[in-house]
Structure formats: C-alpha cells, structure tokens
C-alpha positions in Angstrom: -27.7 -22.4 160.1 -26.0 -20.5 157.3 -26.1 -22.1 153.8 -22.9 -22.4 151.9 -22.7 -19.9 149.1 -22.3 -22.7 146.5 -25.9 -23.9 147.3 -27.6 -20.6 147.0 -27.8 -20.6 143.2 -29.2 -24.1 142.9 -31.7 -23.4 145.6 -32.9 -20.2 143.8 -33.3 -22.2 140.6 -35.4 -24.8 142.3 -37.5 -22.1 143.9 -38.0 -20.3 140.6 -39.0 -23.5 138.9 -41.5 -24.3 141.7 -43.0 -20.8 141.4 -43.2 -21.1 137.6 -44.9 -24.5 137.9 -47.5 -23.2 140.4 -48.1 -20.2 138.2 -48.8 -22.4 135.1 -51.1 -24.6 137.1 -53.1 -21.6 138.4 -53.3 -20.1 134.9 -54.5 -23.4 133.4 -57.2 -23.7 136.0 -58.3 -20.1 135.5 -58.3 -20.7 131.7 -60.7 -23.6 132.1 -63.0 -21.8 134.6 -63.3 -18.8 132.2 -64.8 -20.9 129.4 -67.0 -23.1 131.6 -70.6 -23.0 130.4 -69.7 -20.8 127.4 -71.2 -21.7 124.1 -68.3 -22.1 121.7 -68.5 -22.8 118.0 -65.5 -24.3 116.3 -65.5 -24.6 112.5 -63.5 -27.3 110.8 -63.3 -29.0 114.2 -62.0 -32.2 112.6 -58.7 -30.6 111.4 -55.6 -30.7 113.5 -56.1 -27.3 115.1 -59.8 -27.8 115.4 -59.4 -31.2 117.1 -56.9 -29.7 119.6 -59.3 -26.8 120.3 -62.2 -29.2 120.8 -60.3 -31.2 123.5 -59.0 -28.1 125.2 -62.4 -26.3 125.4 -64.3 -29.5 126.2 -62.1 -30.1 129.3 -62.7 -26.5 130.3 -66.4 -27.2 130.5 -67.5 -25.3 127.4 -70.8 -26.0 125.6 -69.3 -27.0 122.2 -70.8 -26.8 118.8 -68.5 -28.7 116.5 -68.7 -28.0 112.8 -67.2 -29.9 109.9 -67.8 -31.3 106.4 -67.4 -35.0 107.3 -70.0 -36.5 109.6 -68.0 -39.7 110.3 -65.0 -37.6 111.5 -67.3 -35.5 113.6 -68.8 -38.5 115.3 -65.3 -39.9 115.9 -64.3 -36.6 117.5 -67.5 -36.7 119.6 -66.7 -40.2 120.9 -63.1 -39.2 121.7 -64.3 -36.2 123.7 -67.0 -38.0 125.6 -64.9 -41.0 126.4 -62.0 -39.0 127.9 -64.0 -36.4 129.9 -66.0 -36.6 133.1 -69.7 -36.3 132.1 -70.5 -34.6 135.4 -68.1 -31.7 134.6 -68.5 -31.4 130.8 -71.3 -31.1 128.2 -71.9 -33.4 125.3 -70.9 -31.6 122.1 -73.4 -30.7 119.4 -72.5 -31.6 115.9 -73.3 -29.6 112.8 -72.4 -30.3 109.1 -70.7 -27.2 107.7 -69.1 -27.0 104.3 -68.0 -23.5 103.3 -67.6 -24.7 99.7 -71.4 -25.1 99.6 -72.5 -21.5 100.2 -76.2 -22.4 99.3 -76.5 -24.3 102.5 -75.2 -21.6 104.8 -78.6 -20.2 105.8 -79.8 -23.5 107.1 -76.4 -24.1 108.8 -76.6 -20.8 110.6 -80.1 -21.5 111.9 -79.0 -25.0 113.1 -76.0 -23.5 114.9 -78.1 -20.9 116.7 -80.8 -23.3 117.5 -78.4 -25.5 119.5 -78.4 -23.2 122.5 -80.1 -20.1 121.3 -77.0 -18.0 121.5 -73.2 -18.1 120.9 -70.6 -16.8 123.2 -67.4 -17.6 121.2 -67.1 -18.2 117.5 -63.8 -19.7 116.3 -63.4 -19.4 112.5 -60.8 -22.0 111.9 -61.5 -23.3 108.3 -59.0 -22.8 105.6 -58.2 -24.1 102.1 -54.6 -23.9 100.9 -53.1 -23.8 97.4 -49.6 -23.5 96.1 -49.4 -22.9 92.3 -48.2 -20.3 89.7 -50.8 -17.6 89.0 -51.3 -18.7 85.4 -52.2 -22.2 86.3 -55.0 -21.4 88.7 -58.5 -21.5 87.2 -61.3 -19.0 88.0 -63.3 -21.8 89.5 -60.5 -22.7 91.9 -60.1 -19.0 92.8 -63.8 -18.8 93.7 -63.7 -22.0 95.7 -60.8 -20.7 97.8 -62.6 -17.4 98.3 -65.7 -19.3 99.4 -63.8 -21.4 102.0 -61.4 -18.7 103.2 -63.5 -15.5 102.9 -67.2 -15.8 102.1 -67.7 -18.8 104.5 -66.3 -17.2 107.7 -67.8 -13.8 107.0 -71.3 -15.2 106.2 -71.3 -17.4 109.3 -70.1 -14.4 111.4 -73.0 -12.3 110.0 -75.4 -15.0 111.0 -74.0 -15.3 114.6 -73.8 -11.5 115.3 -77.5 -11.1 115.9 -77.2 -13.4 118.9 -74.4 -11.3 120.4 -75.5 -7.7 119.8 -78.6 -7.8 122.0 -76.7 -9.5 124.8 -73.8 -7.0 124.3 -71.2 -9.7 124.7 -69.3 -12.3 122.7 -66.1 -12.9 121.0 -65.3 -13.8 117.4 -61.9 -15.3 116.6 -60.4 -15.5 113.1 -57.6 -18.1 112.9 -55.9 -16.6 109.9 -52.5 -17.0 108.2 -49.5 -14.7 108.3 -50.2 -14.5 104.6 -53.1 -12.3 105.5 -50.4 -9.7 106.2 -47.7 -10.8 103.8 -48.0 -12.2 100.3 -45.6 -15.0 99.3 -45.0 -16.2 95.7 -47.0 -19.1 94.3 -49.8 -18.5 96.9 -51.7 -15.8 95.0 -55.2 -17.0 95.5 -54.6 -18.2 99.1 -52.9 -14.9 100.1 -55.6 -12.9 98.4 -58.3 -14.7 100.4 -56.4 -14.3 103.6 -55.8 -10.6 103.0 -59.6 -10.1 102.3 -60.8 -11.9 105.4 -58.2 -10.1 107.6 -59.5 -6.8 106.3 -63.1 -7.8 107.0 -62.5 -8.7 110.6 -60.4 -5.6 111.1 -63.4 -3.5 110.0 -65.8 -5.6 112.1 -63.7 -5.1 115.2 -64.3 -1.4 115.1 -68.0 -1.7 114.2 -69.0 -4.0 117.0 -66.8 -2.6 119.8 -69.6 -0.4 121.1 -71.7 -3.6 121.7 -69.0 -5.1 123.9 -68.1 -7.7 121.3 -64.4 -8.6 120.9 -63.0 -9.5 117.5 -59.6 -11.3 117.6 -57.4 -12.3 114.7 -54.5 -14.8 115.0 -52.0 -14.7 112.2 -49.9 -17.9 112.3 -47.3 -19.4 110.1 -47.6 -22.9 108.4 -49.4 -25.5 110.5 -46.8 -28.2 111.2 -48.8 -31.3 111.9 -46.2 -33.8 110.6 -43.7 -35.6 112.9 -40.4 -35.3 111.1 -37.5 -37.4 112.5 -34.2 -35.6 112.9 -31.8 -36.3 110.1 -28.0 -36.4 110.7 -27.3 -35.4 107.2 -26.6 -31.7 106.4 -28.8 -30.1 103.7 -27.1 -29.3 100.5 -25.8 -25.8 100.1 -28.0 -23.4 98.3 -26.6 -20.9 95.7 -28.6 -18.1 97.2 -28.5 -18.5 101.0 -30.4 -15.3 101.9 -33.5 -16.1 99.9 -33.4 -19.7 100.9 -33.1 -18.8 104.6 -36.1 -16.4 104.3 -38.2 -18.9 102.4 -37.5 -21.7 104.9 -38.4 -19.4 107.9 -41.6 -18.2 106.2 -42.7 -21.9 105.9 -41.5 -22.9 109.4 -44.7 -24.0 111.1 -46.4 -24.1 114.5 -47.7 -27.2 116.1 -51.6 -27.5 116.3 -51.4 -27.9 120.1 -49.4 -24.6 120.4 -51.9 -22.8 118.2 -54.9 -24.2 120.2 -53.3 -23.0 123.4 -52.9 -19.6 121.9 -56.5 -19.6 120.9 -57.5 -20.4 124.5 -55.3 -17.6 125.8 -56.9 -15.2 123.3 -60.3 -16.1 124.5 -59.4 -15.7 128.2 -57.5 -12.4 127.8 -59.7 -11.0 124.9 -56.6 -10.2 122.8 -57.5 -8.3 119.7 -54.6 -9.3 117.5 -52.0 -12.1 117.8 -49.0 -12.9 115.6 -47.8 -16.4 116.1 -44.7 -16.6 114.1 -40.9 -16.9 114.3 -38.7 -13.8 114.0 -38.1 -14.0 110.2 -41.8 -13.8 109.2 -42.2 -10.9 111.7 -39.3 -9.1 110.1 -40.7 -9.8 106.6 -44.0 -8.1 107.7 -42.0 -5.2 109.0 -40.1 -4.9 105.7 -43.3 -5.1 103.7 -44.4 -1.8 105.3 -41.1 0.1 105.6 -38.6 -1.4 103.1 -40.8 -3.1 100.5 -38.3 -2.9 97.7 -35.8 -4.9 99.7 -38.4 -7.6 100.5 -39.6 -7.8 96.8 -35.9 -8.3 95.7 -35.4 -11.1 98.2 -38.6 -12.9 97.3 -37.9 -12.4 93.5 -34.5 -13.9 93.9 -36.0 -16.9 95.6 -38.5 -17.4 92.7 -35.6 -17.2 90.2 -33.6 -19.8 92.1 -36.6 -22.2 92.3 -37.2 -21.8 88.5 -33.5 -22.5 87.8 -33.5 -25.6 90.0 -36.6 -27.0 88.2 -35.0 -26.4 84.8 -31.8 -28.3 85.9 -33.7 -31.3 87.1 
C-alpha cells in the first residue's frame, strides 16, 4: 500500500520526534549511570542551583556531600532528597557546614569533607557572593569578604581536595563561575574582579593537573534567574539609547537553575573543560572585549551615562 504524499511529512515528523524522545531517555539514563557511586561534593547546596544539582545527582546514585552555611536548610534538603528517592538505589547524603566567609574554619571543614568517604571524585564549586554598587561606595572589608567567598574559599577547598585525587589519578573539579569572569560590567567591580581571579586560578590548575588524569571544568553563565515573572501585556517604555539598553538587558538575561544543573551534569559526564552558558549578546560582548574593545567600552560607557541621567531626573 502506497501512502499519499500529503501524509509523508507528518509521518516523518512523528518519527523524528520519537527518535528524539528515545535519544533523550537513553542519554538521561546514561548520565545517571555515569555518576552512580561517585563521591560528589556540592558547595552552597542550599542555593537554587545547588538544590537542583543535589536532586539530580542524588537520583543518579551519587554519594553526595552537601555543604552549606545554614544547618537547618541543609537538613531540609536532606529530608527532601531522602523522602523522594528510593533508598535501595540511592545513598543518604552527608552534610557539612561550610562558610567561605569564615576562612579560619577551612582546615577543619576540608578534613571533615575528606573523612566522609576518604576520597572525592567530583568537586562542584558553586558558592558565590554578588554585589552591585559604584566603586567608590564599596569598602575594603566588603571587597575582602567577596574575595573570600568567590576566590579564596573555592581555591582553598580545591587545594584540600586535590591530595585525594592525585594519587588515584582521577577526579573532576568544576567551577560554576559567572560570565563576568570573562567580561567586566559596570557597577560590579568587586564581583567581576573575584570572578576573573577564580577563572584564572582554575585555568592554571587545568594545565597543572592534566598529567594526573584530573579534569578541571569551568562553566561561565549569565545571571541566575530563579524568579517566576508573570508575562506583562504592557510594552516597556522606550529608552533614549536603545543600543546600550539592549546590550545591558541581554547581559543580565538569566538562566534557570534547573538548566544550569543539567549543564553541570552534562559537564561531569562528558568531561568538558569549558562551557559558556549564555545568550548570543553576552557571547558577542566577550568576543568584542578581545577584538574590538574600544567599541565595547563605548557601549558600556554610554549605558552608565544613561543610568546616571535617569537617576538625576527621578
């Protein structure tokens, strides 16, 4: 029996959709099997991204060590994970209090993390402290606090975990960083500086530990969009400088925590060394920073002037 030509296209679409569905199911199954029994440390596990990662890796059968500064939130996350999962296929997570703003406690924290299982297969450095303010308004104390959380904390923890990976000649360290580790945006001086510093550290580390079979991965993402914003029928007011406004809005256009968590899982499974999770405009801005810096500086400068003018008129 010959099918009418009008039915061929819909049939091909249905078949393609079926193949795509099967492919996704197989990839999700493989992703879970690849992390099964792996010892995975997640810092700031009680944040939006950390929470999503915890659920994803726990369902995959990983041996989780969840770190965070708030014990009550860690226990709440523990209850959520253990209540949802099958105890015969998963491991009860270990909980560790970790506060990067308290660097004096880091030596004890590192010992506690290592003592949980004696080794670490995957370290996910997810902690971050954000700040938006003019340079002249940021105190030295706040600068140091941001550097502790965004730079000294992750690098110190990494140094403490490395001795468990080098003798085994295996392991993966993932830095969940910001696109501002590659591109500086006005009014984020301290934040961007800390992100540039930690990006450079992990880029150096990647080359140094490659001979030991250790993979170092960095994920540069845009703003984490955890809020649910209802669509508005009203059109936004027109901006006097549409180019700078468009660039600024795209630079702050975020990614969902669940999307970032899925990308982290893919990075672990495929051992990617560098990932940029951003929309086209931030990617173009990073390109311009290297090849047409004067143009980018002019656009960002125009955006700053516009924001100052608006504040003066209000």
